[in-house]
C-alpha positions in Angstrom: 106.3 121.7 46.5 103.9 119.5 48.3 106.6 117.1 49.4 108.6 119.9 50.9 105.6 121.2 52.9 105.0 117.6 54.1 108.7 117.4 55.2 108.4 120.7 57.0 105.2 119.6 58.8 106.9 116.3 59.7 109.9 118.2 61.1 107.6 120.4 63.2 105.8 117.3 64.6 109.1 115.7 65.6 110.3 118.9 67.2 107.2 119.2 69.2 107.5 115.6 70.4 111.1 116.2 71.4 110.1 119.4 73.3 107.3 117.4 75.1 109.7 114.6 76.1 112.3 117.2 77.4 109.7 118.8 79.7 108.5 115.5 81.1 110.4 114.2 84.2 112.8 111.3 83.5 111.6 108.0 84.8 114.4 106.5 86.9 113.7 102.8 87.4 116.8 102.3 89.5 116.0 105.1 92.0 119.5 106.5 91.9 118.4 110.0 92.8 115.5 109.4 95.1 114.3 107.0 97.8 112.9 103.7 96.7 109.1 103.6 97.2 107.7 100.9 99.3 105.9 99.2 96.3 109.3 98.9 94.4 111.3 97.4 97.3 112.5 93.8 97.0 112.2 91.3 99.8 115.5 90.6 101.8 115.7 87.0 100.8 115.8 87.9 97.1 118.7 90.2 97.6 120.5 87.8 100.0 120.4 85.0 97.2 122.1 87.4 94.8 124.8 88.4 97.4 125.5 84.8 98.4 125.8 83.9 94.6 128.4 86.7 94.1 130.5 85.6 97.0 130.5 81.9 95.8 131.4 83.1 92.3 134.4 84.9 93.6 135.6 82.0 95.7 135.2 79.6 92.7 137.1 82.1 90.5 140.0 82.1 92.9 140.0 78.3 93.3 140.0 77.8 89.6 142.8 80.3 89.0 145.0 78.7 91.7 144.3 75.2 90.4 145.0 76.3 86.8 148.1 78.1 87.7 149.6 75.2 89.7 148.8 72.3 87.3 149.8 71.5 83.7 147.2 71.5 81.0 146.9 67.8 80.9 146.8 67.4 84.6 144.0 70.0 84.7 142.2 68.2 81.9 
């Protein structure tokens, strides 16, 4: 009997925790639904490095695909 009362009390505690988390606002770390606050903004150069890296990656992918398609396996090796 005591174990069933403990389980019921445990279920009530977890239910209250769930209801508390449902009432709290969701923390959106990507700021998809709101403006980015000034303290969370990244400097321009940090974003620029990522963008340049993405562009270089695409060019290297296209170059590798065209070389790989035009050459034999041993010629590429």
